[in-house]
C-alpha positions in Angstrom: -29.2 -15.8 21.4 -31.6 -18.1 19.6 -30.5 -21.7 19.5 -30.1 -22.9 16.0 -31.9 -26.3 15.3 -32.0 -28.6 12.4 -35.6 -30.1 12.5 -35.3 -31.1 8.9 -32.2 -32.2 7.2 -31.8 -32.5 3.3 -33.1 -35.7 1.9 -29.9 -38.1 1.3 -30.3 -40.6 -1.3 -30.2 -44.1 0.2 -27.4 -45.2 -2.1 -25.0 -42.2 -0.4 -22.5 -43.9 2.0 -23.5 -43.2 5.7 -19.7 -42.2 6.4 -20.1 -38.9 4.1 -23.2 -37.9 5.9 -21.7 -38.3 9.4 -18.5 -36.3 8.0 -20.8 -33.4 6.7 -22.8 -33.1 10.0 -19.6 -33.1 11.9 -18.3 -30.4 9.8 -21.5 -28.3 10.2 -21.2 -28.8 14.1 -17.8 -27.6 14.2 -18.7 -24.6 12.2 -21.6 -23.9 14.4 -19.3 -24.4 17.6 -16.7 -21.9 16.4 -19.4 -19.5 15.7 -21.0 -19.8 19.1 -17.5 -19.3 20.7 -16.8 -16.3 18.7 -20.2 -14.9 19.6 -19.8 -15.5 23.2 -16.5 -13.7 23.8 -17.4 -10.8 21.3 -21.2 -10.2 22.2 -22.3 -12.1 25.4 -19.6 -12.6 27.6 -20.2 -14.0 31.3 -23.4 -12.9 33.1 -23.3 -10.5 35.9 -22.0 -12.2 39.2 -19.6 -14.7 37.3 -15.8 -14.3 37.6 -14.6 -10.9 36.7 -12.6 -9.9 33.7 -13.0 -12.5 31.1 -10.6 -10.7 28.9 -7.8 -12.0 30.9 -8.7 -15.7 30.6 -6.4 -17.7 28.5 -7.4 -19.1 25.1 -9.7 -22.1 25.7 -8.5 -25.6 24.6 -11.4 -25.6 22.1 -9.6 -22.9 20.0 -11.6 -20.0 21.5 -10.3 -16.3 21.2 -9.6 -13.8 23.5 -10.9 -10.2 23.1 -10.6 -6.9 25.1 -11.7 -3.3 24.4 -10.6 0.3 25.4 -13.1 2.9 25.7 -11.5 5.7 23.7 -13.8 8.4 25.1 -12.3 7.7 28.5 -8.9 7.9 27.1 -9.6 11.2 25.6 -11.0 12.4 28.9 -8.5 10.9 31.6 -5.1 10.3 29.8 -2.7 12.8 31.1 -0.9 13.1 27.8 -4.3 14.1 26.2 -4.7 16.8 28.9 -1.2 18.1 28.3 -1.8 18.3 24.4 -5.1 20.0 24.8 -3.5 22.6 27.3 -0.7 23.2 24.6 -3.2 23.5 21.8 -5.6 25.9 23.8 -2.7 28.1 24.9 -1.5 28.4 21.1 -5.0 29.2 20.0 -5.4 32.0 22.9 -2.4 33.5 22.0 -3.1 33.5 18.3 -6.7 34.8 18.8 -5.3 37.5 21.0 -2.8 38.5 18.3 -5.7 38.8 15.8 -7.9 40.9 18.0 -4.9 43.4 18.6 -4.4 43.8 14.9 -8.1 43.9 14.1 -8.5 46.7 16.9 -5.6 48.5 15.4 -7.1 48.4 12.0 -10.6 49.3 13.2 -9.3 52.4 14.7 -7.3 53.5 11.7 -10.4 53.0 9.6 -12.4 55.0 12.0 -10.0 57.9 12.2 -9.8 57.7 8.2 -13.6 57.9 8.0 -13.7 60.9 10.5 -11.1 62.9 8.4 -13.0 62.3 5.1 -16.4 63.5 6.6 -14.6 66.6 8.0 -12.8 67.0 4.6 -9.5 67.4 6.2 -7.5 65.6 3.7 -7.2 65.9 -0.1 -8.9 63.5 -2.3 -5.5 62.1 -3.4 -4.6 61.4 0.2 -7.9 59.8 0.9 -7.5 57.5 -2.1 -4.1 56.5 -1.1 -5.1 56.1 2.7 -8.0 53.8 1.5 -5.9 51.7 -0.5 -3.4 51.2 2.5 -6.4 50.2 4.8 -7.9 47.6 2.1 -4.4 46.2 1.8 -4.1 46.0 5.6 -7.6 44.3 5.7 -6.5 41.8 3.3 -3.4 41.0 5.3 -5.7 40.3 8.3 -7.8 38.0 6.2 -4.7 36.2 5.3 -3.2 36.2 8.7 -6.5 34.7 10.0 -6.4 31.8 7.4 -2.7 31.3 8.1 -3.3 30.9 11.9 -6.4 28.7 11.4 -4.1 26.3 9.3 -1.3 26.7 11.8 -3.6 25.4 14.5 -5.2 22.6 12.2 -1.6 21.4 11.5 -0.7 21.4 15.2 -3.9 19.6 16.2 -3.0 17.0 13.4 0.4 16.3 14.7 -0.7 15.9 18.3 -3.3 13.3 17.2 -0.3 11.5 15.7 1.3 11.8 18.9 -1.5 10.2 20.6 -2.1 7.4 18.1 1.6 6.6 18.2 1.7 6.6 22.2 -1.4 4.3 22.3 -0.3 2.1 19.7 3.3 1.5 21.2 1.9 0.9 24.6 -0.7 -1.7 23.6 1.9 -3.6 21.5 4.1 -4.0 24.8 1.0 -4.5 26.8 -0.4 -7.2 24.5 3.0 -9.1 24.6 2.1 -10.0 28.3 -1.6 -10.3 27.8 -1.6 -12.1 24.5 -5.1 -10.9 23.3 -6.4 -12.0 19.8 -8.1 -8.6 19.5 -8.0 -5.2 21.4 -10.9 -3.2 20.0 -11.6 0.6 20.5 -15.1 1.2 21.8 -16.7 4.7 21.8 -20.1 6.3 21.9 -21.6 6.3 18.4 -18.6 3.9 17.0 -19.0 0.7 14.9 -19.2 -1.2 18.1 -22.7 -0.5 19.5 -22.4 -2.4 22.7 -19.9 -4.5 24.6 -19.7 -6.4 27.7 -18.2 -4.8 30.7 -16.2 -7.7 31.6 -14.1 -7.1 28.5 -13.2 -3.5 29.3 -9.4 -3.0 30.0 -9.7 0.8 29.9 -9.1 1.3 33.5 -5.8 -0.8 33.6 -4.7 0.7 30.4 -5.3 4.2 31.5 -3.5 3.7 34.7 -0.4 2.2 33.2 -0.4 5.1 30.6 -0.5 7.8 33.3 2.1 5.9 35.3 4.3 5.9 32.0 3.7 9.4 31.1 4.2 10.8 34.6 7.7 8.8 34.7 8.8 10.1 31.3 7.8 13.6 32.3 9.7 13.6 35.6 12.8 12.5 33.9 12.9 15.6 31.4 
């Protein structure tokens, strides 16, 4: 961090009261101090080798803030609830895909048989037109079914995401009643927070407690 200096102060008329100048400088210094405190906790943090997890330090007497962050990528990879929801969605996706493949295979067999009969001229033109119309209607049903299944999976994925968000929010609200952080950020690769000090990372602790709660709730059912 570059230290801010004030080599040249604005020229003050000699007639201005000295007390006003002192008050102005005091206000400037306080503003600069507050800015440095916020930048320290949010960006710099302690150097390596200094006491661990500064996110757990109580608010300073000078009015500083306590900040922590959770790595959302790690939550998505290691939270047991997420694993369970992903398995549920994958199972549902596989079931719908298999159903579509079965119907598509049946349609293709019927279409191939129809083409064979037409080429051999074993059916009348009127029958051929009727069967062709039935096949086209069946094909349209397959298109509609594919869209229906896709919408169903999207809806289920959306609902599962809501469950995950509610789970995290409820846990962090209860967690922060004890820790009393001013801010808990979500940090992810490519997110708005480009870099963060590892000493403010509470992901491991949050994950441990989340999975403990999830295991306990699951075993009670």
